[in-house]
C-alpha positions as CSV (number, residue, x, y, z in Angstrom):
1,M,0.2,0.1,0.0
2,S,3.3,2.4,0.9
3,D,3.5,2.1,-2.9
4,L,0.7,3.2,-4.0
5,N,1.1,6.2,-1.5
6,Q,4.6,7.0,-2.6
7,Q,2.9,6.9,-6.9
8,F,0.2,9.0,-6.0
9,E,2.6,11.8,-4.2
10,E,4.7,11.3,-7.3
11,L,1.6,11.8,-9.5
12,N,0.7,15.0,-7.2
13,N,3.7,16.9,-7.0
14,T,2.9,19.6,-9.1
15,P,3.5,23.8,-8.6
16,D,1.5,24.8,-5.6
17,T,1.2,28.6,-6.0
18,T,-1.4,29.2,-2.8
19,A,1.3,32.1,-1.1
20,E,0.1,34.2,-4.4
21,F,-3.2,34.3,-3.4
22,D,-5.0,36.5,-0.3
23,A,-6.1,34.2,2.4
24,Q,-9.4,36.1,2.7
25,D,-10.1,35.4,-1.1
26,I,-9.3,31.4,-0.1
27,E,-11.6,31.4,2.7
28,T,-14.5,33.1,1.0
29,N,-14.6,31.4,-2.0
30,K,-13.5,27.8,-1.2
31,V,-17.0,26.6,-2.1
32,Y,-17.4,28.2,-5.7
33,A,-13.6,26.4,-6.5
34,I,-15.1,23.3,-5.2
35,L,-18.1,23.6,-8.0
36,A,-15.4,24.4,-10.4
37,Y,-14.6,20.5,-10.8
38,L,-18.1,19.3,-10.8
39,S,-18.9,19.4,-15.0
40,W,-21.0,22.1,-15.8
41,L,-21.0,23.9,-13.1
42,V,-18.2,24.9,-13.4
43,I,-20.3,28.3,-15.0
44,I,-21.0,29.0,-11.3
45,P,-17.3,30.2,-9.9
46,L,-17.4,32.2,-13.5
47,L,-20.2,34.2,-12.7
48,V,-20.7,34.3,-8.9
49,A,-17.2,34.9,-8.3
50,K,-15.6,36.2,-11.4
51,D,-13.7,38.9,-9.1
52,S,-11.7,35.9,-6.9
53,K,-8.9,35.1,-8.6
54,F,-9.2,31.7,-6.6
55,A,-12.2,30.5,-7.9
56,R,-11.3,31.4,-11.4
57,Y,-8.0,29.2,-10.6
58,H,-10.3,26.5,-9.7
59,A,-12.6,27.2,-12.5
60,N,-9.7,27.4,-14.9
61,Q,-8.6,23.8,-14.0
62,G,-12.3,22.2,-14.1
63,L,-13.0,23.8,-17.6
64,V,-9.9,22.0,-18.8
65,L,-10.8,18.8,-17.2
66,A,-14.5,19.3,-18.2
67,I,-13.3,19.8,-21.8
68,A,-10.7,17.2,-22.0
69,E,-13.5,14.8,-20.9
70,I,-15.9,16.2,-23.6
71,A,-13.2,16.0,-26.5
72,F,-12.4,12.4,-25.4
73,G,-15.6,11.2,-25.3
74,I,-16.4,12.5,-28.8
75,V,-13.3,10.4,-30.3
76,L,-14.5,8.0,-28.6
77,G,-17.9,7.8,-29.6
78,V,-16.6,8.2,-33.0
79,L,-13.7,5.5,-32.9
80,G,-15.9,2.9,-30.6
81,R,-18.3,2.4,-33.6
82,I,-15.7,0.2,-35.5
83,P,-16.0,-3.4,-35.0
84,F,-13.5,-5.0,-33.2
85,L,-12.2,-1.4,-31.7
86,G,-15.3,-0.6,-30.1
87,I,-14.4,-3.1,-27.4
88,I,-10.7,-1.7,-26.9
89,F,-11.8,2.0,-26.9
90,G,-14.6,1.2,-24.3
91,L,-11.8,0.0,-22.2
92,V,-9.5,2.9,-23.2
93,G,-12.3,4.9,-22.2
94,G,-13.1,3.5,-18.7
95,V,-9.6,4.1,-18.0
96,F,-9.6,7.5,-18.8
97,E,-12.6,8.1,-16.5
98,L,-11.3,6.5,-13.7
99,A,-8.4,9.3,-14.3
100,C,-10.7,12.2,-15.0
101,L,-12.9,11.3,-11.8
102,I,-9.3,11.1,-9.3
103,L,-8.4,14.3,-11.1
104,T,-12.0,15.7,-10.4
105,V,-11.3,14.3,-6.6
106,I,-7.9,16.1,-6.3
107,G,-9.1,19.3,-7.8
108,I,-12.1,19.4,-5.1
109,L,-9.6,18.3,-2.3
110,N,-6.9,21.0,-3.2
111,A,-10.0,23.6,-3.2
112,A,-11.5,22.8,-0.3
113,N,-8.2,22.7,1.9
114,G,-7.7,26.3,0.1
115,K,-4.5,25.2,-1.7
116,A,-4.1,26.6,-5.5
117,K,-2.0,23.6,-7.0
118,E,-1.9,22.4,-10.1
119,L,-3.9,19.1,-11.5
120,P,-1.4,16.5,-12.7
121,I,-1.4,16.2,-16.4
122,V,-4.0,19.0,-17.1
123,G,-3.3,21.9,-14.7
124,K,-0.6,23.5,-16.8
125,F,-2.6,24.7,-19.3
126,R,-4.7,28.4,-19.3
127,L,-7.8,29.1,-20.9
128,L,-8.5,31.9,-18.1
129,K,-7.1,34.8,-16.7
């Protein structure tokens, strides 16, 4: 089990920019930051907490994750219709969805703990300023 914990720690060893954020902003907007990881609810922090740097940071990550899920779903939907390959792409899709679920949980935990820490893999992409 310690190997799994170590692998998780290595995966989640991403840049932490929490020190760049105002503590009051973090406390006030944690809930909105959490909502950013729940699919289409990413729109709530963009509308309600648009002036919050912390909420926008997490909204960016939630938006990138949602777009990746949608794009990958479309690709798998098309390629999954090919005979025999459909089974393979179905398995790949299952693994991808599990990975997205793990990233969502990591994002929610970071937001709930007041951390501005990049998600593994997708956290480096910026769509929002």
